[in-house]
C-alpha positions as CSV (number, residue, x, y, z in Angstrom):
1,M,75.3,68.3,79.1
2,A,73.2,68.6,82.1
3,T,69.7,69.8,81.6
4,Q,68.2,72.3,83.9
5,T,64.9,71.4,85.3
6,R,62.4,74.1,86.1
7,P,61.4,74.4,89.7
8,R,57.9,73.1,90.4
9,E,55.4,75.8,91.1
10,R,53.7,75.5,94.5
11,L,49.9,75.6,94.6
12,S,48.9,78.8,96.3
13,V,45.5,78.6,98.0
14,T,43.8,81.4,99.9
15,D,41.2,81.1,102.6
16,E,38.5,81.9,100.0
17,Q,39.5,79.1,97.6
18,L,38.7,75.4,97.4
19,V,40.8,73.1,95.3
20,V,39.1,70.1,93.6
21,G,40.9,66.9,92.8
22,E,42.0,68.2,89.4
23,G,43.9,71.1,91.1
24,V,41.4,73.7,90.0
25,H,40.7,76.7,92.3
26,L,37.1,77.3,93.2
27,D,36.4,80.8,94.4
28,V,33.9,80.5,97.2
29,R,32.7,82.7,100.0
30,P,33.6,80.9,103.2
31,A,31.2,81.5,106.2
32,G,32.6,83.7,108.9
33,F,32.6,83.0,112.6
34,A,29.6,85.2,113.3
35,L,27.4,83.5,110.7
36,R,28.4,80.1,111.8
37,A,27.7,80.9,115.4
38,A,24.3,82.2,114.6
39,S,23.5,79.1,112.5
40,S,24.7,76.7,115.2
41,A,22.8,78.6,117.9
42,L,19.6,78.3,115.8
43,D,20.2,74.6,115.2
44,A,20.8,74.0,118.9
45,L,17.6,75.8,119.8
46,V,15.6,73.7,117.4
47,Y,17.0,70.4,118.4
48,M,16.9,71.2,122.1
49,A,13.3,72.3,121.8
50,G,12.5,69.0,120.0
51,Y,14.2,67.0,122.7
52,I,12.4,68.8,125.5
53,G,9.0,68.5,123.8
54,L,9.5,64.8,123.1
55,L,10.7,64.2,126.7
56,I,7.7,66.0,128.2
57,L,5.3,64.1,125.9
58,T,7.0,60.7,126.7
59,M,7.0,61.3,130.5
60,T,3.3,62.4,130.3
61,I,2.4,59.2,128.6
62,L,4.5,57.0,130.9
63,S,3.1,58.6,134.0
64,S,-0.5,57.8,133.0
65,D,-2.4,55.6,135.3
66,D,-3.8,53.7,132.4
67,L,-0.4,52.2,131.5
68,P,-0.5,48.4,132.2
69,V,3.2,48.1,133.2
70,A,5.1,49.8,136.0
71,I,7.9,52.2,135.0
72,D,10.9,52.4,137.2
73,E,13.5,55.2,137.4
74,A,16.1,53.2,135.4
75,L,13.8,52.8,132.5
76,L,12.9,56.5,132.6
77,S,16.6,57.4,132.6
78,A,17.3,55.1,129.6
79,I,14.4,56.6,127.7
80,A,15.6,60.1,128.4
81,I,19.2,59.2,127.2
82,A,17.8,57.6,124.1
83,L,15.7,60.7,123.3
84,L,18.8,62.9,123.9
85,V,20.9,60.9,121.5
86,A,18.1,60.8,118.9
87,C,17.5,64.5,119.0
88,L,21.1,65.8,119.3
89,V,23.1,63.2,117.3
90,V,20.8,61.1,115.0
91,A,18.5,64.0,113.9
92,P,21.4,66.4,112.9
93,C,23.1,63.5,111.0
94,V,19.9,62.6,109.1
95,V,19.0,66.2,108.3
96,E,22.5,67.0,106.9
97,T,22.7,63.8,104.9
98,L,19.3,64.2,103.3
99,T,19.8,68.0,102.6
100,R,23.4,67.6,101.5
101,G,24.9,69.9,104.2
102,R,21.9,72.0,105.1
103,S,20.0,72.4,108.3
104,V,17.4,74.8,109.8
105,G,20.1,77.2,111.0
106,K,22.1,77.0,107.8
107,F,19.0,77.5,105.6
108,A,18.1,80.6,107.6
109,T,21.7,82.1,107.3
110,G,22.3,80.9,103.7
111,L,25.1,78.4,104.5
112,R,26.0,74.9,103.4
113,I,28.5,72.3,104.6
114,V,30.7,71.0,101.8
115,R,33.8,68.8,101.6
116,D,37.2,70.5,101.6
117,D,37.5,69.7,97.9
118,G,34.2,71.4,97.1
119,G,32.1,68.2,96.8
120,A,28.8,67.6,98.5
121,S,28.8,66.4,102.1
122,G,27.7,62.8,102.6
123,F,26.7,60.5,105.5
124,R,30.2,59.9,106.7
125,Q,30.9,63.7,107.1
126,A,27.5,64.3,108.7
127,L,28.0,61.4,111.2
128,I,31.4,62.7,112.3
129,R,30.1,66.3,112.6
130,A,27.1,65.1,114.6
131,L,29.2,62.9,117.0
132,L,31.7,65.7,117.6
133,G,29.0,68.3,117.7
134,F,27.4,66.6,120.7
135,I,30.6,67.2,122.6
136,E,31.5,70.6,121.1
137,L,28.1,72.3,121.2
138,Y,26.3,70.6,124.0
139,G,28.8,68.9,126.2
140,S,31.0,72.0,126.5
141,A,28.2,74.5,126.1
142,G,29.8,75.6,122.8
143,G,33.2,76.4,124.3
144,I,35.2,73.9,122.2
145,A,33.5,75.1,119.0
146,I,34.0,78.7,119.8
147,I,37.8,78.3,120.5
148,T,38.3,76.1,117.4
149,G,36.3,78.5,115.2
150,L,38.2,81.5,116.4
151,V,41.6,79.9,115.8
152,N,40.8,78.3,112.4
153,S,41.2,80.6,109.4
154,R,37.9,79.3,107.9
155,A,36.0,79.3,111.2
156,K,35.9,75.5,111.3
157,R,34.9,73.7,114.4
158,L,36.5,70.4,115.5
159,G,33.9,68.3,113.7
160,D,34.7,70.0,110.4
161,V,38.5,69.5,110.9
162,L,38.1,65.8,111.5
163,A,35.4,65.3,108.8
164,G,37.2,67.3,106.2
165,T,34.4,69.8,105.6
166,T,34.0,73.5,105.5
167,C,31.1,75.9,105.5
168,Q,30.4,78.2,102.6
169,R,28.0,81.0,101.9
170,E,25.5,80.2,99.2
171,R,23.1,83.1,99.3
172,A,23.7,85.4,96.3
173,P,24.5,89.0,97.2
174,K,22.0,91.7,96.3
175,L,22.4,93.5,93.0
176,R,24.8,96.3,92.9
177,R,23.6,99.8,92.3
178,H,24.4,101.7,89.1
179,L,28.1,102.6,89.1
180,G,27.6,105.8,87.1
181,P,29.7,107.2,84.2
182,M,33.5,107.1,83.8
183,P,35.3,109.8,85.9
184,P,36.2,112.7,83.4
185,Q,39.9,112.5,84.2
186,L,40.0,108.8,83.1
187,I,38.1,109.0,79.8
188,G,41.4,109.1,77.9
189,W,42.9,106.3,79.9
190,A,39.8,104.1,79.4
191,S,40.3,104.1,75.6
192,I,43.8,102.6,75.9
193,A,43.7,100.7,79.2
194,D,44.5,97.0,79.2
195,A,42.5,95.6,82.1
196,G,43.0,91.9,82.3
197,R,40.7,89.5,84.1
198,L,40.8,90.3,87.8
199,P,40.6,87.6,90.4
200,D,37.0,87.1,91.6
201,R,38.0,88.0,95.1
202,T,39.5,91.3,94.0
203,S,36.5,92.1,91.8
204,R,34.2,91.5,94.8
205,R,36.3,93.7,97.0
206,I,36.1,96.5,94.6
207,L,32.3,96.4,94.4
208,D,32.1,96.1,98.2
209,Y,34.3,99.1,98.6
210,L,32.3,101.2,96.2
211,D,29.1,100.3,98.0
212,Q,30.5,101.1,101.5
213,S,32.9,104.0,100.7
214,A,30.3,106.7,101.6
215,Q,30.0,105.3,105.1
216,L,33.8,105.2,105.7
217,T,35.9,108.0,107.2
218,P,38.4,109.6,104.8
219,A,41.4,107.8,106.5
220,H,39.7,104.4,106.3
221,R,38.6,105.1,102.8
222,D,42.1,106.0,101.6
223,R,43.6,103.0,103.3
224,A,41.0,100.5,101.9
225,A,41.2,102.0,98.4
226,G,45.0,101.8,98.4
227,E,45.0,98.2,99.6
228,I,42.5,97.1,96.9
229,A,44.2,99.1,94.2
230,R,47.5,97.4,94.9
231,E,45.8,94.0,94.3
232,T,44.9,95.1,90.7
233,L,48.3,96.4,89.7
234,P,49.5,93.1,88.0
235,H,46.3,93.0,85.9
236,V,46.0,96.6,84.7
237,H,48.2,98.6,82.4
238,P,48.9,101.5,82.3
239,I,48.1,102.7,85.8
240,P,46.5,106.2,85.7
241,D,48.0,109.0,87.8
242,V,44.9,109.5,90.0
243,D,44.0,108.8,93.6
244,A,43.1,105.2,94.5
245,D,39.4,105.9,94.9
246,T,39.0,107.5,91.5
247,Y,41.1,104.7,90.0
248,L,38.8,102.0,91.4
249,R,35.7,103.7,90.3
250,G,37.1,104.1,86.8
251,L,38.3,100.5,86.7
252,A,34.8,99.2,87.7
253,V,33.1,101.3,85.1
254,L,35.6,100.2,82.4
255,R,35.1,96.5,83.1
256,R,31.3,97.0,83.2
257,D,31.2,98.8,79.9
258,R,33.5,96.3,78.2
259,E,31.6,93.3,79.5
260,L,28.4,94.9,78.3
261,A,29.9,95.5,74.8
262,A,31.0,91.9,74.7
263,L,27.6,90.5,75.7
264,T,25.9,92.8,73.2
265,A,28.2,91.6,70.4
266,I,27.5,88.0,71.2
267,A,23.7,88.7,71.2
268,R,24.0,90.4,67.8
269,R,26.0,87.4,66.3
270,E,23.4,85.0,67.7
271,D,20.6,87.0,66.1
272,A,22.4,87.1,62.8
273,L,23.0,83.4,62.8
274,A,19.5,82.4,64.1
275,P,17.9,82.0,60.6
276,T,20.8,79.7,59.5
277,L,21.0,77.7,62.7
278,N,17.2,77.2,63.1
279,G,16.3,76.8,59.5
280,M,16.0,73.5,57.6
281,P,18.8,72.6,55.2
282,H,18.3,72.9,51.4
283,S,14.8,74.4,51.8
284,F,13.7,71.1,53.4
285,P,10.1,71.6,54.5
286,D,9.4,71.9,58.2
287,R,6.9,69.1,59.0
288,G,6.3,70.3,62.6
């Protein structure tokens, strides 16, 4: 009798997920094109300013009359090229290696370079990015990096593609404002609703929508609310018969209240067990 084999499930990965070697999805916030462009522009400004400053200082010293040896144009050109490589290739590589994927521009914009599997970026990745960055950012005046970043779904430049790295946002978002009470028409629904764990991306989209809904036009608000509400359908039962905006507000309040109740219960249990956990067994004296 032939046995039927179950079809293997394919690993589904979205643009906001990294997959580690064990096949675990990490929900991260990839940096967008605008943030990456601002970070790269700031880095280029810092490194170019350092190169120009060192070049002026070096030329001033070499042009001094007190110098015992004569300096010809070939030597000046070699020194200028060495300073260029040091400031635009060596310096970015050293900075990213020592800071594990950070730089002046990335620190200012709250970004970090990591490997595609979520691990910390090392010397090999920093070296590849620095070598390709010299061509992408300076040799083509940023043209290659802009085209590659616009085409890639994670706004990667060519150096990231070859080095196997990606750029993620590390700065924590500001605290959300108070959500308010449960909408009156959903009080009965909240007592019986089964709201499973939502994907992190969906939860974040709900809170972003609630923060920005007041600035949206009615048409855009209805479209955005409907799209996000459809993402929650596999995780919520039953679905209340209300509009999408009211549903999302009620769902956010429901999850907040239930998470608060769970955390409060955990704190009460810990307080009740504290004397037993922290006390000495069999009235053994505490000798300090």
